[in-house]
MARNUZA-697793 format. One record per residue: residue in one letter; x, y, z of N, C-alpha, C, O in turn. Coordinates in steps of 0.05 Angstrom, whole numbers, plus 5000, padded with zeros to 4 digits. Layout:
AXYZXYZXYZXYZ;...
END
This chain:
M992538837949989838737955989738437956990638297938;D988738327978988538037981985837947969983937897984;V985737927943983237857929982437577935980037517939;A984337397937983737117943982537087970980636937974;G983537237990982437228017979637338018977937238031;L979237558003976637688002974637497989972337467998;R975437357967973637177953972836947972970536857972;K974736847987974236628006972236718027970436568035;K972536968037970637068057967837098046965837038059;L967637198021965037228009963736958004961336928009;E965236757995964136497991963036368016961036228016;A964436428039963536318064960736418072959336288088;H960036648061957336768068955436768044953436898045;G956136618023954436598000954236847984952136897971;Q956337017984956237277971958337307949959237527943;E959337077939961437087919960737237894962537317879;H958137267888957237407864958137697864958137827842;L958937807887959638087888962238147873962938377867;L963737937866966237967850965937877821967837837807;Q963437847812962937727786964037897763964637797741;F964338157767965338337746968238417750969338597737;W969638287769972338367777974238397753975638587751;D974138197736976138197714975638427694977438497679;D973238537694972538747675972939027686972539227672;L973639047712973839307725976539437720978639297716;S976539707721979139847720980439827747979239737766;E982939917748984439897774983040067795982839987818;A982140307787980840487807978240357817977540377840;Q976740237798974240107806974739867825973239817843;R976939717819977639487836978239587864977439467884;K979839797866980439907893977939997908977739947932;S976140117893973640217906972039977916971039977939;L971639777900970039547908971339387930970039297949;Y974039357927975439207948975239337975974739207995;G975539607975975239748000972439728012972139698036;D970439747994967639728002967139458015965839448037;L968039248003967438978013969138908037968238758055;S971539008038973338948060972239068086972538958108;E970939308084969939438107967239318117966339378139;L966039158100963439038106963738808126965238618121;D962238818148962238598167960138398158957838418165;L961038208142959138028129957737848149955337798146;E959137768170957737598190955537758203953337638209;E955938008208953838178221951538228203949238168210;V952038328178949838408161948238158151945838178148;C949637938146948237698138946537588161944437468157;G947637628185946137548209943637718212941537618219;F943837978206941438148207939338048187937038028194;Y940237968164938337878143936937618153934537598152;K938437428164937237178172935237218195933137098196;R936037388214934237438237931637578227929437518236;T932037768209929637918200927737748184925337758188;V928837578166927137398150925837188168923537118164;S927237098188926136898207923737018221921736878225;S923937268229921637388243919337428225917037418233;L919837478199917737518179916237248175913837248170;N917637038176916436768171914836668194913336468191;E915136798217913436708240910536778234909936968219;E908736618245905836668240905036938250905437008273;Q903937098232903037368239900137368247898337308231;T899637428272896937428283896237708292897937868298;K893637768292892738028302893238048332893337848346;L893738288341894638328368892338398388892838458411;D889938388378887638488394887538388423887338548441;E887838128427887538018454889938078472889738048496;R892038168460894538218475894938518482896838588496;M893238688471893638978474892139088498889939008505;Q893539288510892339448532893039738526895239798517;P891139918532891840208529893840298550894140158571;I895140518545896940628565895240698590893140818587;P896140628614894640688638894040988640895641158633;A891641048650890741328651892641508666892941748659;E893941408687895641578703898241648688899641828696;M898841508665901141578649900441688622902141718604;H897841738618896841848592895542118597893142138601;G897242328598896242598602895242718576895742618554;S893742938579892743078555892543378561891643458582;V893343538541893343818545890443928547890044128560;T888543778536885743868537884343778563882143878569;R885543598578884243498602885843548627885443418648;T887743738625889443808647888944088655888844268638;P888544148681888044428690890344608682892644528681;L889644858676891645048667893845088687896145118680;E893145078712895145118733897344898732899644948736;K896444648727898344428726900044458700902444398701;I898844538678900344578653902444788658904744758648;T901744998672903645208678906045108694908345178690;N905344928713907444808729909344638713911744638716;Y908144488694909844318676911644498660914044448657;E910544718649912144898633914445018648916645038638;E913945108673916045228689918245018695920645088695;A917444778700919444568706921144518681923644488684;G919944518657921444478633923344708628925644668620;L922344958631923945188627926345198646928445298640;A925845098671928045098691930344918681932644988684;E929644688669931744508659933144638635935544598632;V931644778618932944918596934845128606937145148596;S934045278626935845488637938345378649940445518649;E938345138658940645008670942444868649944544758655;G941544878624943144748603943044448603944944318594;R940844338613940544038615938843918593938243678594;V937944078574936143988553937444008526938744208519;A937043808509938043808481935743718463933843598472;V935943788438934143678418935643518398937943568392;L934343308387935643138368933743098344931542988347;L934643178321933043178297933642948280936042898274;L931642798271931942578252931542698224929342758216;A933742728209933642868184935142718162936742838147;G934742458161936142308141934842298113936142218094;G932342388112930842358087931342588067931642818075;Q931442518042931542718021928642788013926742648020;G928443007998925743097990924642967965923443107949;T925142717961924442587936921442607930920642677908;R919842547950916942557946915942847943913742897933;L917543037951916843317948917643417920916843627911;G919243257907920143327880922743487880923343627860;V924343467902926843607903929043407910928543187920;D931543487905933743307909935543397932937943327933;Y934443537951935943637974934443568000932143487999;P935743588023934543518049931943668054931743908048;K930043528067927443658072927643908089926144098085;G929543908107929744148125930344398110929944618120;M931444378086932144608070929744708053930044898037;Y927444568056925244628038923744878047923344928071;N922945038028921445288032918545238024918045188001;V916745248044913945188038912445438028909945428025;K913945648022912845898011911146048031909046148024;L912246068055911146258074911846538065913746568049;P910446748074911247018066914147088072915447238057;S915146968094917947018102919946858086922346918087;A918946658071920646468056922446308074924546208065;K921746278100923446118118923145818112920945718106;T925445688115925445398111924745258138924545388158;L924344998137923844848161926144878181925644918205;Y928644868171930944898189930945168202931545188226;Q930245378187930245648200928145668221928645778242;L925745578215923545588235924345448261923845548282;Q925645218258926345058281928645198297928645198321;A930545308283932745448296931745688312932645728334;E929845828300928846068314927045988338926946138357;R925745768337924245678360926145608383925545658407;L928445498377930445448398931445708410931745728434;L932045898393932946158404930946288422931646398443;R928446278414926346398430925946248457925546368478;L926145988456925845828480928145888500927645908524;Q930545908490932745988507932246258520932946298544;Q931146438505930546708516928346688537928646828558;L926246528533924146508552925246388579924446478600;A927046188576928146068601929846278616929746288641;K931346438601932946638614931246848628931846938650;E929046938614927247138626925947028652925447188670;K925446768652924046658675925946598698925146648722;F928346508693930046418714932746568716934346508734;G933246748697935646908699938246768690940346878693;K937946528679940246378670939946318640937746258631;C942146338625941946288596943246018590945645998585;G941545808590942545548583942245498553940145548541;D944345398541944245328512942845068508942844888525;I941545038485940144798477941744678454941344768431;P943444488458944944368435942944238416940944118424;W943544258390941844148369943443938355945243998339;Y942643688359943943458346942243388321939743358324;I943443358298942043298274943143048261945443038253;M941542838261942442588248941642588219939242598212;T943642588202943242588173943842308161944642128176;S943542288136944442048122946842108105947842338106;E947941918092950241958074949742178054951542318047;H947242188044946542378023945842658033946042848018;T945142688059944142948068946143088087945643318094;K948242958095950043078115951443328104951143548116;E952843308082954343538072952543768064953043998071;P950243718049948443938042947344078067947044318067;T946843928088945744038113947844218126947244448134;M950244128128952444278141952944538125953344748136;D953044508099953544748082951244948084951745188085;F948844848086946545028088946645198114946145438113;F947245068136947345218161949645418161949445638170;A951945328150954245508149953545758132954245978140;R952245718109951545948091949746138105949746378099;H948046038123946146208137946946278165945346358182;H949546248170950646328196949146198220948846328241;Y948345958215947045788236944545918247943645858269;F943446108232940946238239941046368267939046378281;G943446458275943646588301944546408324945046498346;L944546148319945445958339948545948341949846028322;Q949545858363952445828366953345588350952145368352;K955345618333956345398316956945148332956344928323;E958145178355958944948371956544798383956844568393;N954144918382951744778392950244638370948044528375;L951344628346950144478325951944238319954244268311;V950943998324952543758320951143578299949043458304;V952343568276951243408254952743148252955243148251;F951342928252952642668250951042488231948742538224;E952242268222951142108201950241838211951641708227;Q947841758203946841488211948241278194949541338174;G947941028202949240808188947840728162945540808157;M949240578146948140468121948340168122950240058134;L946440028110946439738108946239648079944839788064;P947439428072947039318045944139248041942739168059;C943239268016940539168008940738877999942738807986;F938738718006938838437999936538367980934438487980;T937138167963934938047948933237877967934037837990;F930937787958929237627976930437357982929437228001;D932437267967933637017974936437047987938036867987;G936937287998939237328015941737408002943937398014;K941737507977944037597963944337897965942338047960;I946637997973947138287973947038387944948238267926;I945638607940945138707913947438887903948339057918;L948338827879950239007866948739227851947139167833;E949339467858948039697844949439757817948239837798;A952039717817953739747794955939537795956339417817;P957339487774959439277775961439317798962639117807;C961839567806963839617827962639737853964039857869;K960039707856958739837879956339677889954639597873;I956239627915953939487927951839687933952339917939;A949339597933947039767939946739787970946739587984;R946540037979946240088008943940268013943040417995;A942840268037940740448045941040518074942140358090;P940140748083940240818111938840618129936940488120;D939740578153938640368171936140458187935640338208;G934740658176932240748189932740938212935040968221;N930641088220931041278242931841148268932841278286;G931240878270932140728294935140678293936240578312;G936440738270939340718269940640928287943040938291;L938941108298939841318316941541198339943741298345;Y940640978350941940868374944740768369946540798386;R945040638346947740548339949540788333951840798340;A948340988319949941228312950741388338952941498338;L949041388358949741528383952341418394953941568406;R952741158391955141028401957441068382959641158390;E957040998357959240998338960241278331962641308324;R958541478332959341758326960041918351960442158350;N960041778374960841908400958942128408959742318422;V956442118399954542328405953642308434953342518447;L953142068444952342038472954442148490953942268511;E956942098483959242198498959242498499959842618520;D958542628477958442918475956143018493956543228507;M953942888494951642968511952442958540951843138556;E953842748548954642718576956642928583956643038605;R958442998565960443208570959143478575960043628591;R956943528560955543778563953643788587952543998594;G953243558600951443548623948543528615946743598631;I947943428591945243398582943943158596945042948599;Q941443208606940042998620937442918606936342698610;Y936343098589933843048576933943128546935043338539;I932942948529933142988500930442968487928842788492;H929843168471927343168455928143068427929843188413;V926942848417927442738391925042768373922842708381;Y925442858348923242908331924042888301926442868296;C922142888283922642868255922643148242921143328251;V924143178221924543438209922043548196921843798193;D920243378187918143478168915643588181913743648167;N915543618207913143728221913544028224915144118241;I912144188208912444478208911544608234912344828240;L909944468250908844578275910344478300909544538322;V912544338296913844208319914744418339915844628332;K914244358365915144538387917844418397917944208410;M919944558391922644468398922944468428922444668441;A923744228439924244198468921944308484922344448504;D919544248475917044348488917244328518917344108529;P917444548533917744538562915344408576915744298598;I912944428564910644298577910943998576910443858595;F911743898553912143608549914443508567914143298580;I916543658568918843578586917943588615918543398630;G916543798623915643818650913743588658913843488680;Y911943518639910143298644911643038649911142888668;C913542978631915142738634916742728660916942528673;L917742968668919142988693917342918717918142788736;S914843018715912942978737912242688740911442598762;K912542528719911842248720914342078725914141828727;G916642198728919042048732919641868708920841648712;A918941958684919141788660921941778650923441978651;D922741538641925341518627924941548597926841578582;C922441548588921741558560918941678557917241628573;G918541838537915941968533915241978503916941978486;A912641978498911541998471909442208470907442198485;K909842408453907742608448905942488426906942398406;V903342498430901442368411899142558405898842768418;V897642498384895142628378892942428378893342188373;E890542508385888242328386887542248357887342418339;K887141988352886441898326883842038317881942058333;A883742118293881442268282879042088278876742168282;F879541838271877441638267878641358270881141338267;P877141148275878240888282880240778261882140648269;T879640818236881440688215883540878205884740818184;E884041098218886241278209888841118209889440968227;A890341148187892740988183895041098198896941228187;V895041068224897141158242897540958264895640828273;G900040918272900640738293899740848320899641098324;V899040678339898240768365900140668387901140438386;V900640838406902340768429900540618449898540718457;C901440388457899840218475901740028488904140048487;K900539818501902139598512901239338498898939298492;V903139168494902638898483903938698503906438698506;D902338528515903338348536904838498558906838408568;G903738738564904938898585907339058578908539188595;I908239048552910639188543909839418524908239378507;H911039648528910439878512911239828483913339708477;Q909439928465909939878436908240068420906340178430;V909040108395907340238375906240028357907739878344;V903540008356902239808339901039948315899540138318;E901639848292900539958267897539878264896739668274;Y896040048251893239998248892639738234890539618239;S894439648217894039398202894339148220893738928211;E895339188244895938958262893638898280893838708297;I891439048278889038998295886538978277886539078255;T884438858288881938838273880339098275880939268292;L878439128258876739358258875239388285874739608295;K874439158296872939158321874539288343873539448359;T877139218345878839338365879339628359879439798377;A879739698334880239978326877940158334878240388340;Q875440048333873040198339872340188369870440328377;K873740048385873040018413873240288427875140438422;R871240348444871140608457870840578487869840378498;N871740788501871540798530868740898537867240988520;P867940888563865340988571864841278564862541368560;D867041438562866741718555866441768525866241998516;G866541548509866241568480868741588465868741568440;R871041628478873541648464874641378457874041178470;L876141368435877241108426879140998448880741148459;T878940748453880640618473883540628464885340688481;F884040578439886740598428886940838410886740828386;S887341068424887141328410889741478407889841678394;A891941378420894441528421896041498396897741328393;G895441678376896741668350899641768352900241988361;N901441598343904341658344905141858323904341838299;I906642068330907442278311910542308311911542518302;C911942118321914942118321915842368336917342538324;N915142398360915842628377916242518405914342458419;H918842498413919442338437921242488457922642678450;Y921242388481922842478503924442248514923342028518;F927042288519928642078531930442208552931442438549;T930942068573933142148591935742048580935841848566;T937842188586940542098577941141828588942441658575;E940341778613940941518626939541288611940641078607;F937041338602935641138587937041088560937340848553;L937741298546939141258521941741108525942540948508;K943141158547945641018552945140718555946740558545;K943040638569942340358572941640228545942540008539;V940140378529939340278503941840228486942140018474;V943540428485945940418468947840198476948940048459;L948240168502950239978512949139688516950539498513;D946539668523945439408530943439288511943239038509;Y941939448497939639348482939839378451938539228437;E941439568441941339628413941839388395940439348375;T943739228402944438998385942238788383942138628364;S940438788403938338588403935738678389933938528386;M935638928381933339038368933038928340934938918325;M930638838333930138718307929838928286928839148291;H930638848261930239028238927438978227926238758230;H926439178213923939158198924639148169926739238161;V922839028153923338998124921739208108919439248113;A923139328090921839508070922439398042924739398033;K920339298029920739188002920839417982918939577981;K922939427966923439667949924339587921925239357916;K924139777903925239757876928139857878928540097878;I930039677879932739757884934339737858934439527845;P935739947850937439937826939339697828940639657848;T939539547806941139307806942539277779941739397759;V944739127779946239097755945438847740944838637752;T945338857714944638627697947138457693949338537700;T946838227681949138057675951038187655953338107653;E950038387641951738527622953138767635954638907622;G952638807661953939017675952539287674953839487681;K950039297665948539547663946739577688945439377696;T946539817698944839867721941939937712941640107694;I940039797723937239847716935639887742936439797763;K933340027739931440047762929039867755927639927736;P928539667771926339477765923639607767923239817780;E921639487755918939587755917339497779915339617785;K918339297793917039207817919139147838921439107831;P918339137864920339087885922038837879920938617873;N924538867881926438647876928238577899929938397898;G927838727921929538677944928438817969926238927969;M930138817990929238918015931339098028933739038027;K930439308041932039468058931339408087929039368093;M933339388104932939328132933239578148935139728145;E931339628166931439878182930239828210928639648214;K931039998228929840008254928340268258928840458244;F926440268276924840508281925540628308926240488327;V925440888310926241028334924540938358925540938381;F922040868354920340788376920640498384919340408403;D922440348371922840078378923940048407923739838419;V925040268418926140258445924040288467924640258491;F921540338460919440358480919340108497918640118521;Q919939888485919739628499921639608523921139448541;F923639778523925639768545925039968567926439978587;S922840118564922240328583920540208606918740058602;N921340288630919740218654917540418660915540348671;T918040668652916140878658915741058634916741288633;L914240968614913641118591911241298596909141208604;A911641558591909441748594908441838567909941888549;V905741858564904541948539903142218544901642248563;W903742408526902542678529901142738503902342758481;E898442758505896742808482896343108477895543248495;V896943188452896643468445894543508423893643308411;I893743748418891843808397893143798370895143938365;R892043638353893343588327893843848311896043888301;E891844018309892144258293894044468306894744658293;D894744418331896744598344899544498340901444658340;E899944238335902644138337903443938316905743838316;F901743868297902543658278901443708250899143688245;A903343778232902643818204905143728188906843898183;P905243478181907643368167907843448138905743488125;L910243468128910843528100912043278088914343218093;K910543148070911442898059911242888028912942768015;N909243028018908642997989908643277975908243477988;G909043267949908843507934905943597931904143437934;D905543847924902843947919901443787897902743717877;G898943727901897443557883896643297896894743167888;A898143227917897442987933895143057951894443287955;E893842847963891542887979892143018006890443158017;K894542968017895143078044898143118047899743028030;D898843248069901643278077903343418055905543318049;T902243628045903643778023904544048033903844128055;P906144198017906944468025904444638030904544808049;T902344608014899944778018898644708045897844898059;T898344458051897044388077898744478100897644568121;C901344458098903144548120902944858123902744958146;R902944998101902945288102900345378115900345558132;H898145268107895545358118895245268147893845398162;A896445038155896344958183897745168200896845238222;L900045268191901445478206899845738207899745868227;F898745818184897046058183894746038203894146228218;S893445798204891145758221892045778251890645908267;L894245658258895245668285895945958293895246038315;H897246098276898046368282895646558283895646758297;H893646498267891146658269889946618297888946818309;R889946378307888946328334890646458356889646558376;Y893246458351895046608370894146908371893947018393;L893647018348892847298346890247348361890047538376;L888247178356885647208370885947178400884747328415;N887546978409887846938437889247168451888847208475;A890847318436892247548447890547808445891548018453;G888147778435886348018434886348168409885148378407;G887648058388887548188362885348078344884147868351;T884748218323882648128305883548148276884948348269;L882947948261883547948232881048018217879047878221;V881148218199878748308186879148298155881448298146;D876948288141877048298112877148598102877248778119;S876948638077877148908065874849088074874949328073;E872648958083870349118092870249138122868249248134;G872349048136872449078165871048858180870848868205;E870148648166868748428180870748218189872648148173;P870548118213872447908223872447668205870347568197;L874847568200875147318185874647078203875747078225;P873146888194872646648211875046468212876746458194;L875046308234877046098236876345878216873945848209;I878245738207877845528187878945268197880745278214;P877945048189879044788197881844758186882344798163;S883644678204886444638195886644378179885244188186;P888344368158888644118144889843898162889443668157;A891343988182892543788201890343658217890643428226;A888043798220885943688236883843538219881943428229;A884243538193882343418175883543228156883443268131;P884642998166885742798148883542678131881242678139;K884342558109882442428091881042208105882342028116;C878342208105876842008120875341828101873941918083;P875741558104874241368086871241408088870241498109;E869941348067867041388066865541248088863541348098;N866441008095865040848115866040878143865340728161;A867941078147869241088173867741268193867241178215;N867141508185865941688204864541918189865742128185;T862141878181860742068164860242328179860142548167;E859942308205859442548221861842738219861542978217;F864242618220866742768218866842928191867343158190;N866242778169866242908143864143128141864743348130;N861743078151859643268149860243528163859543748154;N861643508186862343738201864043928185863744168186;Y865843818169867643978152866244078127866744298117;D864443908116862943988092861244228098860644388080;R860244268123858444488129859944748132858644958132;K862644748133864044998135863645158109863845048087;E863145418113862845588089865545638076865645688052;L867745618091870345678081872245438084872545348107;R873345338063875145108064877945208068878745428060;W879645048082882345128088883945168062885645348061;D883345008041884945038017884045278000885245337979;E881945418008881145657995881545898014880246108011;C883245868033883546048055884746318048886846328036;P883346538055884546798051886246888074887547098073;V886446728095887846798119890846748116891746528110;V892446958119895346928118896447078142896547328143;V897146928162898347038187900846888193900746638198;E903147018193905646888201906947048223907547288220;I907446918245908847048268911546908272911646668276;S913547068270916246958273916646808300915746918320;P917946578300918546448325920246628343920246588368;L921746818332923346998349921547188364922447298384;V919147218355917147388369915647228390915247328413;S914846988383913246828401913646528396913446438373;Y914246378417914646088414912045948411911845768394;A910046018427907445878426905146068432903245988446;G905346318423903146508426903546698449902046888453;E905646648465906146828488907147098480908547118459;G906647298496907747568492906647728469907647948463;L904447638456903347778434901347998442900848178426;D900347978466898248168474899148458472897648638464;K901648508479902648788479903048888450903249128446;L903048708431903248788403900548808389900248978371;V898648638397896248618380893648668395891548688382;A893648678421891148698436889548948427890549168425;N886948888422884949098415885649238389884849468384;K887049098371887749208345886549028323886148788327;K886149158300885049008277887248998255888749188251;F887248768241889348738220888048608196886048468197;T889248668173888448538148890648358138893048388146;C889948178121891947988110893248108085892048268070;P895748028079897347848096898547998119899348228117;L898647868142899847978166902347818173902247578177;V904647948174907147818181908447978204908948218201;I908947848226910247968249913047848251913347618260;N915047998244917747888242919547958265921147788273;E919248198276921148278297919548348323917448468321;P920748288346919348348371918748648374916748728386;A920548818364920249098369919049258345918849498345;Q918249108324917349248301914649388305913049298322;K914149598291911649738293909749598273910349568250;I907349518283905449378267903349578256902149728272;E903049578230901049758218898249648224897649418220;V896549828234893749748241891849848220889449798222;
END
């Protein structure tokens, strides 16, 4: 080990403190730390820090005067589009699936810490009657979509599933899929790869030691995807398979439509190189980023970056001018991703997350501070919108497609309970649309209930009419007696149910697991 050379390199970048415990380390610990530091590109990571801090120190002004909404011709909506056109979008998307030109890419680097578990979120069971995890629900949606494409066009195109994990979630994820036989998917169509890690810095630019022989690292954000596509040869794999269109999404949305053919078809109709699926903001101050333009460039602007006046601005039809709420659900062409990876990725700025990072004391003991003591640097997946020439926005109904799982039960929103009931509510509507009826013990039809996904917590001064509408409901979603679960293997989005449920009555709990099963009426 060239310790003198390593020490000289560290001193050149102001990081000589990383060897402060060297003399007290065992031989094994020295080898571990030496290897860790030798592999670190100090010029690169210290450069990241300087650029990131420099951007933070620039004067932060509100973006109101620089913002423009997405042009109407590129901002479609499922509620404002004729059914015939939606059908055309769907057929176009299914055609691409049947030809094997569509892939999905899952952002799954997060652990379930806020859920109170120590394993990847995708392995979480929200306590549906079937006990299916998020991973299983998503796998079965892929299988059903492949079947729909084959039924429509006579060709069976596979949908490769790329899963970006972190250092902590890769092995558990791979083991989980193997134990469950990939939920019926072909093993070769599941590609699990790891995102990058970056050192954590103190606010004065020092890399943090987590232990005497270990530096503190953190994942580089979901925007680390683009670097990983290059370094893990994932983009190369996509090109080898002939993939042309990729659906990118986050693991924690229980209602996500995998490779949604309508979304893909819409983006194709617009000749888009990049697409964003959005939901309409529920009220002006909802804490969600909006897809818009800033100085003519596509961007996601956080609600804190604009004034209340701009947030409340409305169009002549009464809808919010900046209404396109970002839900981390995107479409990219392979050609666009190739340009990002090869030409733009290195110029993308990092964002700062101030965190309580475990650090070592002068006595060599690891402690967790009571307040933020450093920063993690990360990129966001939507940072690449700025490079798009033709970004298409497709607005969907929130209660049909967006119910994130972020917190454990007991929190105000985004819990296992809210997710579970959002799915029950959606499947109840599928049942009704197919001609079935859900009844109580006395044979009376059960009413629809507001989905928790459609009823985010609303500030008292934001929109009292919104709150009052939900207060008038006789039945609250969190007191819901409705339990309807329809397997994705039976129906991807409500299709094909009429032959099973039309003109029939059912009581709860109702679980439809197999396409050919006999349903008790």
